[in-house]
NUSELUM-567804 format. One record per atom (N, C-alpha, C): residue number from 1; residue in one letter; atom name; x, y, z. Coordinates in Angstrom, 1 decimal. Layout:
 resi resn name      u      v      w
  NUM    A   CA      X      Y      Z
...
This chain:
 resi resn name      u      v      w
    1    M    N   78.3    8.2   11.4
    1    M   CA   78.6    9.6   11.4
    1    M    C   78.6   10.1    9.9
    2    K    N   79.4    9.3    9.1
    2    K   CA   79.4    9.6    7.7
    2    K    C   78.1    9.6    7.1
    3    N    N   77.2    8.6    7.5
    3    N   CA   75.9    8.6    6.9
    3    N    C   75.0    9.8    7.3
    4    M    N   75.2   10.3    8.5
    4    M   CA   74.5   11.5    9.1
    4    M    C   74.9   12.7    8.2
    5    K    N   76.2   12.8    8.1
    5    K   CA   76.7   14.0    7.3
    5    K    C   76.1   13.9    5.8
    6    L    N   76.0   12.7    5.3
    6    L   CA   75.5   12.5    3.9
    6    L    C   74.1   12.9    3.9
    7    L    N   73.3   12.5    4.9
    7    L   CA   71.8   12.8    4.9
    7    L    C   71.7   14.3    5.1
    8    S    N   72.5   14.9    5.9
    8    S   CA   72.5   16.4    6.1
    8    S    C   72.7   17.2    4.8
    9    K    N   73.7   16.7    4.0
    9    K   CA   73.9   17.4    2.7
    9    K    C   72.8   17.1    1.7
   10    I    N   72.3   15.9    1.7
   10    I   CA   71.1   15.6    0.7
   10    I    C   69.9   16.5    1.2
   11    G    N   69.7   16.7    2.4
   11    G   CA   68.5   17.5    2.9
   11    G    C   68.7   18.9    2.6
   12    A    N   70.0   19.5    2.6
   12    A   CA   70.3   20.8    2.2
   12    A    C   70.0   21.0    0.7
   13    I    N   70.5   20.0   -0.1
   13    I   CA   70.2   20.1   -1.6
   13    I    C   68.7   20.0   -1.9
   14    L    N   68.0   19.2   -1.2
   14    L   CA   66.6   19.2   -1.4
   14    L    C   65.9   20.4   -1.1
   15    L    N   66.4   21.1    0.0
   15    L   CA   65.8   22.4    0.5
   15    L    C   66.0   23.4   -0.6
   16    I    N   67.2   23.5   -1.2
   16    I   CA   67.5   24.5   -2.2
   16    I    C   66.7   24.2   -3.4
   17    I    N   66.5   22.9   -3.8
   17    I   CA   65.6   22.6   -5.0
   17    I    C   64.2   23.0   -4.7
   18    S    N   63.7   22.8   -3.4
   18    S   CA   62.4   23.1   -3.1
   18    S    C   62.2   24.7   -3.2
   19    V    N   63.1   25.4   -2.7
   19    V   CA   63.0   26.9   -2.7
   19    V    C   63.1   27.3   -4.2
   20    G    N   63.9   26.7   -5.0
   20    G   CA   64.1   27.1   -6.3
   20    G    C   62.8   26.9   -7.1
   21    A    N   62.1   25.8   -6.8
   21    A   CA   60.8   25.5   -7.5
   21    A    C   59.7   26.3   -7.1
   22    C    N   59.7   27.1   -6.0
   22    C   CA   58.6   27.9   -5.6
   22    C    C   58.7   29.2   -6.6
   23    C    N   57.7   29.4   -7.4
   23    C   CA   57.7   30.4   -8.4
   23    C    C   57.2   31.7   -7.9
   24    N    N   57.2   32.1   -6.7
   24    N   CA   56.7   33.3   -6.2
   24    N    C   57.9   34.1   -5.6
   25    C    N   59.1   34.0   -6.2
   25    C   CA   60.3   34.5   -5.6
   25    C    C   60.7   35.9   -6.2
   26    G    N   60.1   36.3   -7.3
   26    G   CA   60.4   37.7   -7.8
   26    G    C   59.3   38.3   -8.5
   27    Q    N   59.4   39.5   -8.9
   27    Q   CA   58.3   40.2   -9.6
   27    Q    C   58.0   39.6  -11.0
   28    Q    N   59.0   39.0  -11.6
   28    Q   CA   58.7   38.5  -12.9
   28    Q    C   58.4   37.0  -12.9
   29    Q    N   58.2   36.5  -11.6
   29    Q   CA   57.9   35.1  -11.5
   29    Q    C   56.5   34.8  -11.2
   30    S    N   56.0   33.5  -11.4
   30    S   CA   54.7   33.2  -11.1
   30    S    C   54.6   32.6   -9.7
   31    A    N   53.4   32.6   -9.2
   31    A   CA   53.2   31.8   -7.9
   31    A    C   53.3   30.4   -8.0
   32    E    N   53.3   29.7   -6.9
   32    E   CA   53.5   28.3   -6.9
   32    E    C   52.2   27.6   -7.6
   33    T    N   52.5   26.8   -8.6
   33    T   CA   51.3   26.2   -9.3
   33    T    C   50.4   25.3   -8.4
   34    Q    N   49.1   25.5   -8.7
   34    Q   CA   48.2   24.7   -8.0
   34    Q    C   47.7   23.5   -8.8
   35    T    N   47.1   22.6   -8.3
   35    T   CA   46.6   21.5   -9.0
   35    T    C   45.6   21.8  -10.1
   36    G    N   45.6   21.1  -11.2
   36    G   CA   44.8   21.3  -12.3
   36    G    C   43.3   21.0  -11.9
   37    V    N   42.4   21.7  -12.7
   37    V   CA   41.0   21.4  -12.6
   37    V    C   40.3   21.4  -13.8
   38    G    N   39.3   20.7  -14.0
   38    G   CA   38.6   20.6  -15.3
   38    G    C   39.5   20.2  -16.3
   39    I    N   39.5   20.9  -17.5
   39    I   CA   40.3   20.6  -18.7
   39    I    C   41.7   21.2  -18.5
   40    F    N   41.9   21.9  -17.4
   40    F   CA   43.2   22.6  -17.2
   40    F    C   44.3   21.9  -16.4
   41    D    N   45.5   22.1  -16.8
   41    D   CA   46.6   21.3  -16.1
   41    D    C   47.0   21.9  -14.8
   42    G    N   46.9   23.3  -14.7
   42    G   CA   47.3   23.9  -13.4
   42    G    C   46.8   25.4  -13.3
   43    S    N   47.1   26.0  -12.2
   43    S   CA   46.8   27.4  -12.1
   43    S    C   47.8   28.1  -11.2
   44    C    N   47.9   29.4  -11.4
   44    C   CA   49.0   30.2  -10.5
   44    C    C   48.7   31.7  -10.7
   45    G    N   49.4   32.4   -9.8
   45    G   CA   49.4   33.9   -9.9
   45    G    C   50.6   34.2  -10.8
   46    I    N   50.5   35.1  -11.6
   46    I   CA   51.5   35.6  -12.5
   46    I    C   52.1   36.9  -12.1
   47    G    N   53.4   37.0  -12.0
   47    G   CA   54.1   38.3  -11.8
   47    G    C   54.2   38.7  -10.4
   48    G    N   54.3   37.8   -9.5
   48    G   CA   54.6   38.1   -8.0
   48    G    C   53.5   38.9   -7.3
   49    M    N   52.2   38.3   -7.5
   49    M   CA   51.1   39.1   -6.9
   49    M    C   51.1   39.0   -5.4
   50    K    N   50.5   40.2   -4.9
   50    K   CA   50.3   40.3   -3.4
   50    K    C   49.2   39.4   -2.9
   51    L    N   48.1   39.4   -3.7
   51    L   CA   46.9   38.5   -3.4
   51    L    C   46.8   37.6   -4.7
   52    V    N   46.9   36.3   -4.6
   52    V   CA   47.0   35.5   -5.7
   52    V    C   45.7   35.1   -6.3
   53    G    N   44.9   34.3   -5.6
   53    G   CA   43.6   33.9   -6.0
   53    G    C   43.3   32.5   -6.1
   54    S    N   42.2   32.0   -6.7
   54    S   CA   41.9   30.6   -6.8
   54    S    C   41.0   30.3   -7.9
   55    V    N   40.7   29.0   -8.2
   55    V   CA   39.7   28.6   -9.1
   55    V    C   38.9   27.5   -8.6
   56    K    N   37.6   27.5   -8.9
   56    K   CA   36.7   26.4   -8.7
   56    K    C   36.0   25.9   -9.9
   57    F    N   35.6   24.7  -10.0
   57    F   CA   35.1   24.2  -11.3
   57    F    C   33.7   23.4  -10.9
   58    N    N   32.7   23.8  -11.5
   58    N   CA   31.4   23.2  -11.4
   58    N    C   31.1   22.3  -12.6
   59    D    N   31.4   21.0  -12.5
   59    D   CA   31.3   20.1  -13.6
   59    D    C   29.9   20.0  -14.2
   60    A    N   28.8   20.1  -13.4
   60    A   CA   27.5   20.1  -13.8
   60    A    C   27.1   21.2  -14.8
   61    T    N   27.7   22.4  -14.6
   61    T   CA   27.4   23.5  -15.4
   61    T    C   28.5   23.9  -16.3
   62    N    N   29.6   23.2  -16.3
   62    N   CA   30.9   23.6  -17.1
   62    N    C   31.2   25.0  -16.8
   63    T    N   31.4   25.4  -15.5
   63    T   CA   31.6   26.8  -15.2
   63    T    C   32.8   26.8  -14.3
   64    Y    N   33.8   27.7  -14.6
   64    Y   CA   34.9   28.0  -13.7
   64    Y    C   34.8   29.3  -13.1
   65    S    N   34.9   29.3  -11.8
   65    S   CA   34.9   30.5  -11.0
   65    S    C   36.3   30.9  -10.6
   66    L    N   36.7   32.0  -11.1
   66    L   CA   38.1   32.5  -10.9
   66    L    C   38.0   33.7  -10.0
   67    T    N   38.8   33.7   -8.8
   67    T   CA   39.1   34.8   -8.0
   67    T    C   40.6   35.3   -8.1
   68    G    N   40.8   36.5   -8.3
   68    G   CA   42.2   37.0   -8.5
   68    G    C   42.4   38.4   -8.3
   69    G    N   43.7   38.8   -8.0
   69    G   CA   44.0   40.2   -7.8
   69    G    C   45.0   40.7   -8.9
   70    G    N   46.1   41.4   -8.6
   70    G   CA   47.0   41.8   -9.6
   70    G    C   46.9   43.3  -10.0
   71    M    N   48.0   43.9  -10.2
   71    M   CA   48.0   45.4  -10.5
   71    M    C   47.4   45.6  -11.9
   72    N    N   47.8   44.8  -13.0
   72    N   CA   47.4   45.1  -14.3
   72    N    C   47.9   43.9  -15.2
   73    V    N   47.3   43.9  -16.4
   73    V   CA   47.9   43.1  -17.5
   73    V    C   48.2   44.0  -18.7
   74    W    N   49.3   44.5  -18.7
   74    W   CA   49.6   45.8  -19.5
   74    W    C   51.2   46.0  -19.4
   75    G    N   51.7   46.9  -20.2
   75    G   CA   53.0   47.5  -20.1
   75    G    C   54.0   46.2  -20.3
   76    N    N   55.1   46.2  -19.6
   76    N   CA   56.0   45.1  -19.7
   76    N    C   56.1   44.1  -18.6
   77    L    N   55.0   44.2  -17.8
   77    L   CA   54.9   43.2  -16.7
   77    L    C   53.4   42.9  -16.3
   78    D    N   53.0   41.7  -16.4
   78    D   CA   51.6   41.3  -16.0
   78    D    C   51.5   40.8  -14.6
   79    Q    N   50.4   41.1  -14.0
   79    Q   CA   50.0   40.5  -12.7
   79    Q    C   48.5   40.0  -12.8
   80    H    N   48.3   38.7  -12.8
   80    H   CA   46.9   38.2  -12.7
   80    H    C   46.9   36.8  -12.3
   81    F    N   45.8   36.3  -12.0
   81    F   CA   45.6   34.8  -11.8
   81    F    C   45.3   34.2  -13.1
   82    Y    N   45.8   32.9  -13.2
   82    Y   CA   45.8   32.2  -14.5
   82    Y    C   45.5   30.8  -14.3
   83    V    N   44.5   30.2  -14.9
   83    V   CA   44.4   28.7  -15.0
   83    V    C   44.7   28.3  -16.4
   84    W    N   45.5   27.3  -16.6
   84    W   CA   46.1   27.0  -17.9
   84    W    C   46.2   25.6  -18.2
   85    K    N   46.5   25.3  -19.5
   85    K   CA   46.8   24.0  -20.0
   85    K    C   48.0   24.2  -21.0
   86    T    N   48.9   23.2  -21.0
   86    T   CA   49.9   23.2  -21.9
   86    T    C   49.5   22.7  -23.3
   87    V    N   49.9   23.5  -24.4
   87    V   CA   49.4   23.1  -25.8
   87    V    C   50.5   23.2  -26.7
   88    K    N   50.3   22.5  -27.8
   88    K   CA   51.3   22.6  -28.9
   88    K    C   50.6   22.7  -30.2
   89    G    N   50.8   23.6  -31.1
   89    G   CA   50.1   23.6  -32.3
   89    G    C   48.9   24.5  -32.3
   90    D    N   48.0   24.4  -33.3
   90    D   CA   46.8   25.2  -33.5
   90    D    C   45.6   24.8  -32.5
   91    F    N   44.9   25.8  -32.1
   91    F   CA   43.8   25.6  -31.2
   91    F    C   42.7   26.6  -31.3
   92    S    N   41.6   26.4  -30.6
   92    S   CA   40.7   27.5  -30.3
   92    S    C   40.1   27.2  -29.0
   93    M    N   39.8   28.2  -28.2
   93    M   CA   39.2   28.2  -26.9
   93    M    C   38.1   29.2  -26.9
   94    T    N   37.0   28.7  -26.4
   94    T   CA   35.7   29.6  -26.3
   94    T    C   35.1   29.6  -24.9
   95    T    N   34.6   30.7  -24.5
   95    T   CA   33.9   30.8  -23.2
   95    T    C   33.0   32.0  -23.1
   96    K    N   31.9   31.9  -22.3
   96    K   CA   31.1   33.0  -22.0
   96    K    C   31.6   33.5  -20.6
   97    V    N   31.7   34.8  -20.5
   97    V   CA   32.3   35.4  -19.2
   97    V    C   31.4   36.4  -18.6
   98    A    N   31.6   36.5  -17.2
   98    A   CA   30.8   37.5  -16.5
   98    A    C   31.5   37.8  -15.3
   99    F    N   31.6   39.2  -15.0
   99    F   CA   32.2   39.6  -13.7
   99    F    C   31.1   39.3  -12.6
  100    E    N   31.5   39.2  -11.4
  100    E   CA   30.6   39.2  -10.2
  100    E    C   30.5   40.6   -9.6
  101    G    N   29.4   41.2   -9.6
  101    G   CA   29.2   42.5   -9.0
  101    G    C   29.7   43.7   -9.8
  102    A    N   29.6   44.9   -9.2
  102    A   CA   30.0   46.1   -9.9
  102    A    C   31.5   46.2   -9.9
  103    G    N   32.3   45.6   -9.0
  103    G   CA   33.7   45.7   -9.0
  103    G    C   34.1   47.0   -8.4
  104    V    N   35.4   47.1   -8.3
  104    V   CA   36.1   48.4   -7.7
  104    V    C   36.7   49.3   -8.8
  105    V    N   37.5   48.7   -9.7
  105    V   CA   38.2   49.4  -10.7
  105    V    C   37.6   49.1  -12.1
  106    D    N   37.4   50.1  -12.9
  106    D   CA   36.7   49.9  -14.2
  106    D    C   37.6   49.0  -15.2
  107    H    N   38.9   49.1  -15.0
  107    H   CA   39.7   48.3  -15.9
  107    H    C   40.2   47.0  -15.4
  108    R    N   39.4   46.4  -14.4
  108    R   CA   39.5   45.1  -14.1
  108    R    C   39.4   44.2  -15.4
  109    K    N   40.0   43.1  -15.5
  109    K   CA   40.1   42.3  -16.7
  109    K    C   39.8   40.8  -16.5
  110    I    N   39.2   40.2  -17.5
  110    I   CA   39.0   38.8  -17.6
  110    I    C   39.2   38.4  -19.0
  111    G    N   39.5   37.2  -19.3
  111    G   CA   39.5   36.7  -20.7
  111    G    C   40.3   35.5  -20.8
  112    I    N   40.6   35.2  -22.1
  112    I   CA   41.5   34.0  -22.6
  112    I    C   42.9   34.5  -22.9
  113    M    N   43.9   33.6  -22.6
  113    M   CA   45.2   34.1  -22.8
  113    M    C   46.1   32.9  -23.3
  114    I    N   47.0   33.3  -24.2
  114    I   CA   48.1   32.4  -24.5
  114    I    C   49.4   33.0  -24.1
  115    R    N   50.3   32.3  -23.4
  115    R   CA   51.6   32.8  -22.9
  115    R    C   52.8   31.8  -23.3
  116    D    N   53.9   32.4  -23.6
  116    D   CA   55.2   31.6  -23.8
  116    D    C   55.5   31.0  -22.5
  117    A    N   55.4   31.7  -21.3
  117    A   CA   55.9   31.2  -20.0
  117    A    C   55.1   31.7  -18.9
  118    L    N   55.3   31.2  -17.7
  118    L   CA   54.5   31.6  -16.5
  118    L    C   55.2   32.7  -15.7
  119    T    N   56.0   33.6  -16.5
  119    T   CA   56.6   34.7  -16.0
  119    T    C   55.9   36.0  -16.3
  120    G    N   56.0   37.0  -15.5
  120    G   CA   55.1   38.3  -15.7
  120    G    C   55.5   39.0  -16.9
  121    D    N   56.7   38.8  -17.5
  121    D   CA   57.2   39.6  -18.7
  121    D    C   57.2   38.8  -19.9
  122    S    N   56.6   37.6  -19.9
  122    S   CA   56.6   36.7  -21.1
  122    S    C   55.8   37.2  -22.3
  123    R    N   56.1   36.7  -23.4
  123    R   CA   55.4   37.0  -24.7
  123    R    C   53.9   36.4  -24.4
  124    C    N   52.9   37.2  -24.9
  124    C   CA   51.6   36.7  -24.7
  124    C    C   50.6   37.4  -25.6
  125    A    N   49.5   36.9  -25.7
  125    A   CA   48.3   37.5  -26.4
  125    A    C   47.1   37.1  -25.8
  126    H    N   46.1   38.0  -25.5
  126    H   CA   44.9   37.7  -24.8
  126    H    C   43.7   38.5  -25.2
  127    I    N   42.6   38.0  -25.1
  127    I   CA   41.3   38.8  -25.3
  127    I    C   41.0   39.2  -23.8
  128    S    N   41.0   40.6  -23.8
  128    S   CA   40.7   41.2  -22.5
  128    S    C   39.2   41.9  -22.4
  129    I    N   38.4   41.4  -21.5
  129    I   CA   37.1   42.1  -21.4
  129    I    C   37.3   42.8  -20.1
  130    H    N   37.1   44.1  -20.2
  130    H   CA   37.3   45.1  -19.1
  130    H    C   36.0   45.3  -18.4
  131    G    N   36.1   45.8  -17.2
  131    G   CA   35.0   46.1  -16.3
  131    G    C   34.0   47.2  -16.9
  132    D    N   34.6   48.1  -17.7
  132    D   CA   33.8   49.1  -18.3
  132    D    C   33.3   48.8  -19.7
  133    G    N   33.5   47.5  -20.1
  133    G   CA   33.0   47.1  -21.4
  133    G    C   34.0   47.0  -22.6
  134    L    N   35.2   47.7  -22.3
  134    L   CA   36.1   47.6  -23.5
  134    L    C   36.5   46.2  -23.7
  135    T    N   36.6   45.8  -25.0
  135    T   CA   36.9   44.5  -25.4
  135    T    C   38.1   44.6  -26.4
  136    S    N   39.2   44.0  -26.2
  136    S   CA   40.4   44.2  -27.0
  136    S    C   41.2   42.9  -27.1
  137    L    N   42.0   42.8  -28.1
  137    L   CA   43.1   41.8  -28.3
  137    L    C   44.4   42.6  -27.9
  138    Q    N   45.0   42.1  -26.9
  138    Q   CA   46.2   42.7  -26.4
  138    Q    C   47.3   41.7  -26.5
  139    Y    N   48.6   42.2  -26.8
  139    Y   CA   49.7   41.2  -27.0
  139    Y    C   51.0   42.0  -26.8
  140    R    N   51.9   41.1  -26.2
  140    R   CA   53.3   41.5  -26.0
  140    R    C   54.1   40.6  -26.9
  141    S    N   54.8   41.1  -27.9
  141    S   CA   55.4   40.3  -29.0
  141    S    C   56.8   40.0  -28.6
  142    E    N   57.4   40.6  -27.6
  142    E   CA   58.8   40.4  -27.1
  142    E    C   58.8   40.3  -25.6
  143    T    N   59.6   39.3  -25.2
  143    T   CA   59.8   39.2  -23.7
  143    T    C   60.2   40.6  -23.1
  144    G    N   59.5   41.0  -22.1
  144    G   CA   59.8   42.3  -21.4
  144    G    C   59.5   43.5  -22.2
  145    G    N   58.9   43.3  -23.4
  145    G   CA   58.5   44.5  -24.2
  145    G    C   57.2   45.1  -23.8
  146    I    N   56.7   46.1  -24.6
  146    I   CA   55.5   46.8  -24.3
  146    I    C   54.3   46.0  -24.8
  147    T    N   53.1   46.3  -24.3
  147    T   CA   51.9   45.6  -24.6
  147    T    C   51.2   46.5  -25.7
  148    N    N   50.7   45.9  -26.7
  148    N   CA   49.9   46.6  -27.7
  148    N    C   48.5   46.1  -27.6
  149    E    N   47.6   46.9  -28.4
  149    E   CA   46.2   46.6  -28.2
  149    E    C   45.5   46.9  -29.6
  150    I    N   44.5   46.0  -29.9
  150    I   CA   43.5   46.2  -31.0
  150    I    C   42.2   46.2  -30.4
  151    K    N   41.4   47.2  -30.4
  151    K   CA   40.1   47.3  -29.8
  151    K    C   39.0   46.7  -30.7
  152    G    N   38.1   45.9  -30.1
  152    G   CA   37.0   45.3  -30.8
  152    G    C   35.7   46.0  -30.4
  153    P    N   34.5   45.5  -30.9
  153    P   CA   33.3   46.0  -30.4
  153    P    C   33.1   45.8  -28.9
  154    P    N   32.6   46.8  -28.3
  154    P   CA   32.6   46.8  -26.8
  154    P    C   31.4   45.8  -26.2
  155    N    N   31.6   45.6  -25.0
  155    N   CA   30.5   44.8  -24.2
  155    N    C   30.4   43.4  -24.7
  156    A    N   31.3   42.7  -25.2
  156    A   CA   31.2   41.4  -25.6
  156    A    C   31.3   40.5  -24.3
  157    N    N   30.5   39.4  -24.3
  157    N   CA   30.6   38.5  -23.2
  157    N    C   30.8   37.0  -23.7
  158    Y    N   30.9   36.9  -25.0
  158    Y   CA   31.2   35.4  -25.6
  158    Y    C   32.5   35.6  -26.4
  159    I    N   33.5   34.8  -26.1
  159    I   CA   34.8   35.2  -26.8
  159    I    C   35.4   33.8  -27.2
  160    T    N   36.2   33.9  -28.3
  160    T   CA   37.1   32.8  -28.8
  160    T    C   38.4   33.3  -29.1
  161    L    N   39.4   32.7  -28.6
  161    L   CA   40.9   32.9  -28.9
  161    L    C   41.2   31.8  -29.8
  162    E    N   41.9   32.1  -31.0
  162    E   CA   42.1   31.0  -31.9
  162    E    C   43.6   31.3  -32.5
  163    K    N   44.3   30.1  -32.6
  163    K   CA   45.7   30.2  -33.2
  163    K    C   45.7   29.2  -34.4
  164    T    N   46.0   29.8  -35.5
  164    T   CA   46.3   28.9  -36.7
  164    T    C   47.6   29.4  -37.3
  165    G    N   48.6   28.6  -37.3
  165    G   CA   49.9   29.0  -37.8
  165    G    C   50.4   30.2  -36.9
  166    N    N   50.8   31.2  -37.6
  166    N   CA   51.2   32.4  -36.9
  166    N    C   50.2   33.5  -36.8
  167    K    N   48.9   33.1  -37.0
  167    K   CA   47.8   34.0  -36.8
  167    K    C   47.1   33.7  -35.5
  168    I    N   46.9   34.9  -34.7
  168    I   CA   46.1   34.9  -33.5
  168    I    C   44.8   35.7  -33.8
  169    R    N   43.7   35.1  -33.6
  169    R   CA   42.5   35.8  -33.8
  169    R    C   41.6   36.0  -32.6
  170    M    N   40.8   37.0  -32.6
  170    M   CA   39.8   37.3  -31.5
  170    M    C   38.5   37.2  -32.3
  171    R    N   37.6   36.4  -31.7
  171    R   CA   36.2   36.3  -32.1
  171    R    C   35.4   36.7  -30.9
  172    T    N   34.4   37.7  -31.1
  172    T   CA   33.7   38.2  -29.9
  172    T    C   32.2   38.3  -30.3
  173    A    N   31.3   38.2  -29.4
  173    A   CA   29.9   38.5  -29.5
  173    A    C   29.2   38.7  -28.2
  174    T    N   27.9   38.9  -28.3
  174    T   CA   27.2   39.1  -27.0
  174    T    C   26.1   38.2  -27.0
  175    D    N   26.1   37.3  -26.1
  175    D   CA   25.0   36.3  -25.8
  175    D    C   24.9   35.2  -26.7
  176    V    N   25.7   35.2  -27.8
  176    V   CA   25.7   34.1  -28.8
  176    V    C   27.1   33.6  -29.1
  177    L    N   27.2   32.4  -29.6
  177    L   CA   28.6   31.9  -30.0
  177    L    C   29.3   32.9  -30.9
  178    P    N   30.4   33.3  -30.7
  178    P   CA   31.2   34.2  -31.5
  178    P    C   31.7   33.6  -32.8
  179    E    N   31.3   34.3  -33.9
  179    E   CA   31.8   33.7  -35.2
  179    E    C   32.7   34.8  -35.9
  180    A    N   32.3   36.1  -35.9
  180    A   CA   33.0   37.1  -36.6
  180    A    C   34.4   37.3  -36.0
  181    V    N   35.5   37.4  -36.8
  181    V   CA   36.8   37.8  -36.4
  181    V    C   36.7   39.3  -36.1
  182    T    N   37.0   39.7  -34.9
  182    T   CA   37.0   41.1  -34.6
  182    T    C   38.4   41.7  -34.4
  183    A    N   39.4   40.9  -34.4
  183    A   CA   40.8   41.4  -34.3
  183    A    C   41.7   40.2  -34.7
  184    E    N   42.8   40.6  -35.3
  184    E   CA   43.8   39.5  -35.7
  184    E    C   45.3   40.1  -35.7
  185    I    N   46.1   39.3  -35.3
  185    I   CA   47.6   39.7  -35.3
  185    I    C   48.4   38.6  -35.8
  186    E    N   49.6   38.8  -36.2
  186    E   CA   50.6   37.8  -36.6
  186    E    C   51.6   37.7  -35.4
  187    M    N   51.7   36.5  -34.8
  187    M   CA   52.6   36.3  -33.7
  187    M    C   52.8   34.8  -33.6
  188    D    N   54.1   34.4  -33.6
  188    D   CA   54.4   33.0  -33.7
  188    D    C   54.6   32.4  -32.2
  189    F    N   53.9   31.2  -31.9
  189    F   CA   54.2   30.5  -30.7
  189    F    C   54.6   29.2  -31.0
  190    P    N   55.9   29.0  -31.3
  190    P   CA   56.4   27.6  -31.6
  190    P    C   56.6   26.8  -30.5
  191    G    N   56.6   25.5  -30.5
  191    G   CA   56.8   24.6  -29.4
  191    G    C   55.6   24.5  -28.5
  192    T    N   55.8   24.3  -27.2
  192    T   CA   54.8   24.2  -26.2
  192    T    C   54.6   25.5  -25.5
  193    F    N   53.3   25.9  -25.4
  193    F   CA   53.0   27.2  -24.7
  193    F    C   51.8   26.9  -23.7
  194    Y    N   51.3   28.0  -23.1
  194    Y   CA   50.3   27.9  -22.2
  194    Y    C   48.9   28.6  -22.7
  195    V    N   47.8   28.0  -22.5
  195    V   CA   46.5   28.6  -22.9
  195    V    C   45.6   28.5  -21.8
  196    G    N   44.9   29.6  -21.5
  196    G   CA   43.8   29.4  -20.4
  196    G    C   43.0   30.7  -20.1
  197    L    N   42.4   30.8  -18.9
  197    L   CA   41.5   31.8  -18.5
  197    L    C   42.3   32.6  -17.5
  198    F    N   41.9   33.9  -17.4
  198    F   CA   42.7   34.8  -16.4
  198    F    C   41.8   35.8  -15.9
  199    I    N   42.2   36.4  -14.7
  199    I   CA   41.4   37.5  -14.1
  199    I    C   42.4   38.4  -13.5
  200    C    N   42.2   39.7  -13.5
  200    C   CA   43.1   40.7  -12.9
  200    C    C   42.1   41.8  -12.2
  201    S    N   42.3   42.1  -11.0
  201    S   CA   41.5   43.1  -10.4
  201    S    C   42.0   44.5  -10.7
  202    H    N   43.1   44.6  -11.1
  202    H   CA   43.7   46.1  -11.4
  202    H    C   44.0   46.9  -10.1
  203    D    N   44.0   46.1   -9.0
  203    D   CA   44.4   46.7   -7.7
  203    D    C   45.1   45.6   -6.9
  204    A    N   46.3   45.8   -6.5
  204    A   CA   47.0   44.7   -5.8
  204    A    C   46.4   44.4   -4.4
  205    D    N   45.6   45.3   -3.9
  205    D   CA   45.1   45.0   -2.6
  205    D    C   43.6   44.4   -2.5
  206    I    N   43.1   44.1   -3.7
  206    I   CA   41.8   43.5   -3.7
  206    I    C   41.6   42.3   -4.6
  207    L    N   40.6   41.6   -4.3
  207    L   CA   40.4   40.3   -5.2
  207    L    C   39.1   40.6   -5.9
  208    E    N   39.0   40.2   -7.1
  208    E   CA   37.7   40.3   -7.9
  208    E    C   37.3   38.8   -8.3
  209    K    N   36.1   38.6   -8.6
  209    K   CA   35.6   37.2   -9.0
  209    K    C   34.9   37.3  -10.3
  210    A    N   35.0   36.3  -11.1
  210    A   CA   34.4   36.1  -12.4
  210    A    C   34.0   34.8  -12.7
  211    Y    N   33.2   34.6  -13.7
  211    Y   CA   32.6   33.2  -14.0
  211    Y    C   32.9   33.0  -15.6
  212    F    N   33.4   31.8  -15.9
  212    F   CA   33.7   31.4  -17.2
  212    F    C   32.9   30.2  -17.5
  213    S    N   31.8   30.3  -18.3
  213    S   CA   30.9   29.2  -18.6
  213    S    C   31.0   28.7  -20.0
  214    N    N   30.6   27.6  -20.2
  214    N   CA   30.5   26.9  -21.6
  214    N    C   31.9   26.9  -22.2
  215    V    N   32.9   26.6  -21.3
  215    V   CA   34.3   26.5  -21.8
  215    V    C   34.5   25.4  -22.8
  216    T    N   35.0   25.6  -24.0
  216    T   CA   35.4   24.6  -24.8
  216    T    C   36.8   24.7  -25.4
  217    F    N   37.5   23.7  -25.6
  217    F   CA   38.8   23.8  -26.2
  217    F    C   38.9   22.7  -27.2
  218    K    N   39.5   23.1  -28.5
  218    K   CA   39.7   22.1  -29.4
  218    K    C   41.0   22.3  -30.2
  219    K    N   41.6   21.4  -30.6
  219    K   CA   42.8   21.4  -31.5
  219    K    C   42.3   21.6  -32.9
  220    L    N   43.0   22.4  -33.7
  220    L   CA   42.6   22.7  -35.1
  220    L    C   43.6   22.0  -36.0
């Protein structure tokens, strides 16, 4: 009888832990982490998305296909699908990007992102390629703060996000490897953080799809 009571208590504790580990419990939380793929450690929906999304990896072509929803990546709360790896120190990540089809909302977004945490209001910086061609380096320097933007040359489809010390740089180009720095900010990411690819449909009720090819990551 005592053993049964003990097992019941252990089961209740494990249930509480399991519920707490699910990261889709609030607007500022991320969805439950999915298994890593390719060079990435995991993937999830950020910011309590209605429709989360998924990622597929074609090893033969080094192409990641991301499907995702989300209201926006802007203001003081982000909603998007994110495939990420944990990183510490300086790095650069490069990819060629392409939306699938004409899309629904002009301001759907894809790109490369660095985040402090997998919560919707975390500090972050990202290259955002919009459906209408707008190309920008966007960043939230304080948890729960506003998002700022530096616009670059439009219609880029080859991008590099780079961190050296407290410098975050955007390199962009069209159809060739990006070399020119088209935006730069000062923002510190001490310790371990997340770096990866993202997609946002800009409409909570729809999913968009995009392709990230020639993905490379290197420590600097």
